[in-house]
N, C-alpha and C positions, 0 to 999 in steps of 0.2 A: 793599143787603145785602153782606156781606163773606164771603169764603170761609173756612171753618173746618176743612175736611177734604177731602182728595182721595186717592183710591186708584186707581192705573192699572195695567192689565195689558196689556202689549204682546204680541200673539199672532202676528203675521205681518208680513213686510215688504211694502212697496208700491214699485214702481219709480218713480224720480224722474219728475215730470211727470204722473203719473196722478192722476185725481180721487179724492178721499177725501170721503165723506159722514159727518157726525156726527149722532147722534140723542141727545136728552136727554128723559127722562121724569121728572116729579115722582112720587116713590114715597111720600113722606110729608111732611105739613105739620102741624106741631104747635107752637102758640104762635108764637114768632119764628123757629123752625128749619125749614128746607126741605131735603129730601134728594132727590137725583137719581140715576137710573141712566143711565149714559152708554155709548154703543156707537159704534164707528167701523168703516166698511166701505169697501173699494175695490170695483171692479167684479166681483171674484171671490169674496171671503170677508170674514168679520169679521176686522179687523186689530187691534182693541183694544177694551177695555171697562173699566168702573170705576164708582166712585161718587163723588159730590161733595156736600158739605154746605155750606149757607150760613146765615147768621144775619142777620135783618133788624135794623138798628141805628138808633139815634137819631144822625143825622149830626153835629149840634151837640155832643152829649156826647162822641162819638168824637173829634172834632177837638180838644176841650179836653183829653182824655186824651193825645192825641198831643203836645200842646204840652209836657207834662212831660218828654218825651224829647229835646226840643231843647236844645242847649247854649248 
């Protein structure tokens, strides 16, 4: 799958060296498209959130399409 969309909201800073934990949840799966809700937290609060979309692809077809961009 390849990424087709990302939206990120930075909500709070985290001191250097502190642990950050990220969570992802599939919110929708329709055909070849998958959508996720993303959340990041440090030990105190939510520091970021967002959404991410991916598309399941035919890798061979994708590779052929990329060849047209090579010089």
